C-alpha positions in Angstrom: 12.3 16.0 -32.9 12.3 15.7 -29.4 9.4 16.5 -27.7 9.1 19.9 -25.2 7.3 16.9 -22.3 10.7 14.5 -22.7 13.3 17.2 -22.2 11.4 18.7 -19.3 11.4 22.3 -21.1 8.2 23.8 -22.8 4.6 23.4 -22.7 2.9 20.5 -23.9 -0.9 19.5 -24.5 -2.6 18.0 -22.0 -2.5 14.7 -23.7 1.1 14.2 -23.9 1.5 15.4 -20.8 -0.8 12.4 -19.4 0.7 10.0 -21.7 4.3 11.0 -20.2 3.1 11.0 -16.7 1.9 7.0 -17.2 4.3 6.5 -18.8 6.8 7.3 -16.1 4.5 5.8 -13.6 4.8 2.5 -15.2 8.5 2.4 -15.7 8.6 3.0 -11.6 6.2 0.5 -11.2 8.2 -1.8 -13.4 11.6 -1.6 -12.1 10.6 -1.7 -8.4 8.7 -5.3 -8.9 11.6 -6.2 -10.8 14.8 -4.6 -9.0 13.2 -3.5 -5.8 12.8 -0.3 -4.5 15.8 0.6 -3.1 18.2 -0.5 -6.4 15.7 1.6 -8.9 16.7 5.4 -9.0 15.2 8.0 -10.5 17.5 8.4 -13.5 16.8 4.7 -14.5 13.6 4.8 -14.6 13.6 7.9 -16.8 16.2 6.3 -18.8 13.6 3.1 -18.7 10.6 5.7 -19.7 12.2 7.5 -22.4 12.0 11.4 -20.2 14.2 13.7 -19.2 14.7 13.2 -15.1 13.4 16.1 -14.3 9.9 15.1 -15.1 9.9 12.9 -12.6 10.3 15.7 -10.0 8.1 18.0 -11.8 5.1 14.8 -11.8 6.0 13.2 -8.5 8.6 15.4 -6.5 10.9 12.2 -6.4 11.3 8.8 -6.5 9.2 8.8 -3.5 6.2 10.3 -4.4 6.1 8.2 -7.9 5.8 5.0 -5.4 3.1 6.9 -3.2 1.0 7.6 -6.6 1.2 3.9 -7.6 0.4 3.1 -4.4 -2.4 5.1 -4.2 -3.5 3.8 -7.7 -3.5 -0.1 -6.5 -5.7 1.3 -3.2 -5.9 -2.1 -2.1 -7.1 -1.1 1.7 -9.8 0.8 0.4 -11.3 -1.9 -1.9 -11.4 -4.0 1.4 -13.5 -1.6 3.5 -16.0 -1.1 0.8 -18.7 -3.6 0.8 -20.9 -5.1 3.1 -20.3 -4.3 6.6 -21.5 -7.4 7.7 -18.2 -9.3 6.0 -15.5 -6.2 6.4 -13.9 -8.4 8.9 -13.8 -11.7 6.7 -12.7 -9.6 4.1 -9.6 -8.4 5.7 -8.7 -11.6 7.2 -8.5 -13.1 4.2 -6.4 -10.4 2.9 -4.3 -10.7 5.8 -3.9 -14.7 6.0 -3.1 -14.6 2.0 -0.2 -12.2 2.6 0.9 -14.4 4.7 1.2 -17.3 2.3 3.2 -14.9 -0.2 -0.4 -13.7 -2.4 -0.5 -10.2 -3.3 0.7 -8.5 -6.5 4.1 -9.2 -7.9 4.9 -5.1 -6.6 3.6 -6.0 -3.4 5.9 -8.8 -3.1 9.3 -6.5 -4.2 8.4 -4.3 -1.9 8.5 -6.7 1.1 12.3 -7.6 0.1 12.8 -3.6 0.5 10.9 -2.9 3.6 13.8 -1.8 5.8 14.0 1.0 3.0 14.1 4.4 5.4 12.4 5.8 2.5 10.3 3.2 1.7 8.8 3.2 5.7 7.5 7.3 5.2 5.6 6.3 1.9 4.0 3.5 4.0 3.5 5.9 6.7 1.6 8.0 4.9 -0.3 5.4 3.6 -1.5 3.8 6.6 -3.3 7.0 7.7 -4.4 7.7 3.7 -5.5 4.0 2.8 -6.3 2.6 6.0 -6.9 4.3 8.9 -8.9 7.5 7.3 -11.3 5.2 4.9 -11.6 2.9 8.0 -12.9 5.5 10.8 -15.1 7.3 7.7 -16.7 3.5 6.8 -17.0 2.7 10.7 -18.4 6.3 11.9 -19.2 7.5 15.1 -16.7 8.5 18.0 -14.8 5.7 18.8 -14.3 5.1 14.6 -10.6 6.3 14.7 -9.6 3.8 17.6 -11.3 0.6 15.8 -9.2 1.4 13.2 -6.2 1.9 14.9 -6.5 -1.5 16.7 -7.3 -3.5 13.3 -4.6 -1.3 11.9 -2.3 -3.0 15.0 -3.5 -6.3 14.5 -2.9 -6.2 10.6 0.8 -4.6 11.0 1.4 -7.1 13.5 1.0 -9.9 11.2 2.5 -8.1 9.0 6.1 -8.0 10.7 5.9 -11.2 11.7 6.1 -12.3 8.0 8.7 -9.9 7.0 10.8 -10.3 10.1 10.2 -14.3 11.2 8.5 -15.2 8.0 5.1 -16.5 9.8 6.2 -20.1 9.5 4.4 -21.0 12.3 1.6 -19.4 11.4 1.8 -20.9 7.4 1.8 -24.2 9.5 -1.7 -24.0 11.1 -4.3 -24.8 9.2 -5.6 -21.6 6.7 -8.9 -21.9 7.2 -9.1 -21.8 11.1 -6.2 -19.3 10.9 -8.9 -17.1 9.0 -10.9 -17.5 11.4 -9.0 -16.9 14.4 -7.7 -13.6 12.8 -11.5 -12.6 11.7 -12.0 -13.3 15.9 -9.1 -10.5 16.6 -10.7 -8.1 14.3 -14.3 -8.4 15.4 -12.6 -7.8 19.0 -11.1 -4.6 17.5 -14.4 -3.3 16.4 -17.0 -4.3 19.5 -18.4 -1.0 21.3 -16.6 -0.4 24.3 -18.6 -0.6 27.7 -18.1 2.1 30.7 -17.0 0.3 33.6 -19.7 1.3 36.4 -17.9 3.5 38.9 
């Protein structure tokens, strides 16, 4: 017997909806990781999850919504931001340098290969605001927090672009501990108070 939640019609119990939703998310995560974001369609995800493609649109809006939800669940930056303020820049520097060396989840590495996809770029733009700029601004507090958060993001995104475009060969050839110290020093400067110039 076909279940209502698998056809996209009727109403299913909440537990069945949640299980179906979780199955779709897991299928999307697996396929994005193994095939790359651009090579995967909503139909492929639906077939892998054993559901009607209409359910993807109902629960997530489209493939892009699926990726947004997966990235929200992974929540790398909110995890890095929370904790002792005195070690914030060290945590961020260690994460950034680790990514230069190819560390990260299998999904993160797979998404790196699809980084030119315009749809993926749109997801990343939304994530930049919701996962880094807003939480970091709230964490830092104060009138200048948005500027400090944007400067931190600029350094981290700059490292990401160098890694994706050039491979960061010169950076990876540098001593890792010293490189981490240098990135941390840049991030410390991003968070330093702005001094008012005397006129």
